[in-house]
Structures are given as C-alpha cells and as structure tokens.
C-alpha positions as CSV (number, residue, x, y, z in Angstrom):
1,M,-6.2,5.5,17.0
2,S,-9.5,4.7,15.3
3,A,-10.3,2.3,12.4
4,T,-10.9,5.3,10.1
5,T,-7.4,6.6,10.8
6,L,-5.9,3.2,10.2
7,I,-7.7,2.9,6.8
8,L,-6.5,6.4,5.9
9,L,-2.9,5.4,6.8
10,F,-3.3,2.3,4.6
11,F,-4.7,4.5,1.8
12,I,-1.6,6.6,1.9
13,I,0.7,3.6,2.1
14,A,-1.0,1.9,-0.9
15,N,-0.5,5.0,-3.1
16,L,3.1,5.6,-2.3
17,P,4.5,3.4,-5.2
18,W,2.5,5.3,-7.7
19,L,3.1,8.8,-6.5
20,S,6.9,8.6,-6.1
21,D,9.6,7.9,-8.7
22,R,12.0,6.8,-6.0
23,L,12.5,3.2,-4.9
24,F,10.5,2.9,-1.6
25,C,10.3,6.7,-1.6
26,I,14.0,6.8,-0.6
27,Y,16.4,5.7,-3.3
28,P,16.5,7.8,-6.5
29,L,16.6,5.7,-9.7
30,K,18.4,6.7,-12.9
31,T,15.5,5.7,-15.0
32,T,11.7,5.8,-14.5
33,K,10.2,3.0,-12.4
34,R,8.7,0.2,-14.3
35,V,5.3,-1.2,-13.4
36,S,6.9,-4.4,-12.1
37,I,9.0,-2.4,-9.6
38,R,5.9,-0.5,-8.5
39,L,4.0,-3.7,-8.0
40,A,6.9,-5.3,-6.0
41,E,6.9,-2.1,-3.9
42,M,3.2,-2.5,-3.4
43,L,3.6,-6.0,-2.1
44,V,6.3,-4.9,0.4
45,F,4.1,-2.0,1.5
46,Y,1.2,-4.5,1.9
47,I,3.3,-6.6,4.2
48,V,4.3,-3.4,6.1
49,S,0.6,-2.5,6.5
50,L,-0.1,-6.0,7.8
51,L,2.6,-5.6,10.4
52,I,1.1,-2.2,11.5
53,A,-2.3,-3.8,11.8
54,I,-0.9,-6.7,13.8
55,A,0.8,-4.2,16.1
56,F,-2.5,-2.3,16.7
57,E,-4.4,-5.6,17.2
58,L,-1.9,-6.7,19.8
59,K,-2.0,-3.3,21.5
60,F,-5.7,-3.0,21.7
61,S,-6.8,-6.7,22.2
62,G,-3.7,-8.2,23.8
63,E,-3.5,-11.1,21.4
64,I,-3.3,-11.8,17.7
65,Y,-6.2,-13.7,16.2
66,P,-4.9,-16.4,13.7
67,Q,-6.1,-15.9,10.1
68,A,-6.4,-18.2,7.2
69,W,-5.4,-17.6,3.6
70,E,-8.8,-16.1,2.7
71,F,-8.2,-13.1,5.0
72,F,-4.9,-12.3,3.3
73,T,-6.4,-12.6,-0.1
74,V,-9.3,-10.3,0.7
75,T,-7.1,-7.7,2.5
76,F,-4.6,-7.7,-0.5
77,C,-7.5,-7.1,-2.9
78,L,-8.7,-4.2,-0.6
79,F,-5.2,-2.9,-0.6
80,L,-5.2,-2.9,-4.4
81,V,-8.5,-1.0,-4.4
82,L,-7.0,1.6,-2.1
83,A,-4.2,2.1,-4.7
84,V,-6.6,2.9,-7.6
85,P,-6.3,6.7,-7.1
86,G,-2.5,6.5,-7.4
87,V,-2.7,4.4,-10.5
88,V,-5.2,6.7,-12.1
89,Y,-3.0,9.7,-11.3
90,R,0.1,8.1,-12.7
91,Y,-1.2,6.6,-15.9
92,Q,-4.3,8.7,-16.8
93,W,-4.0,12.1,-15.3
94,L,-0.3,12.6,-16.0
95,A,-0.7,11.2,-19.5
96,M,-3.4,13.8,-20.2
97,K,-1.0,16.6,-19.2
98,K,1.6,15.5,-21.7
C-alpha cells in the first residue's frame, strides 16, 4: 500500500462523521447528530487512523518510531483539514438545497 492510498483512506475516514447521520456509521439516532457528537466521532476516527498508521509502520519498517506531542498536534490538524469537504457538504451544500 502506498502513501497516497493511505492518505486517501484517511480522507474517507475523516469525512465519515459529516456524511452519515448514524453514530459511527452504524447506530441510527432518533434525532439529527449534533456538532459535538460529530466532533467526538472525529476524535475517535483520528485515533483509529493513528492505529492504522502504526500498523503500517510496524509492517513496513519493523519498528514504531516514538513521537512527541508535536507530531500528534500536527497530524490532528491535518486530519481536520482532510475533513473540510465533509463539513462544507453538510453545512453549506445541503443548506443551499433547502
């Protein structure tokens, strides 16, 4: 798996909370999801994406390089940037259709 494929996978994972009205894309809710729930889902999906990245790093290099807090801050910000298309779709495009 190439780095481009991994980034595309993270792009899809980052947009899941904004594209689905189900909790973690599995459990249906009786009301619409609030922004706080979507952000909490995004945090969980970020942790899942980190676990995927660690698995690939372990598979291809044989060891996990230790990271400091700066790495996690930057990767979380990049994860937020990857989620922008989902936010725009949810709050701007769907609002225009109404």
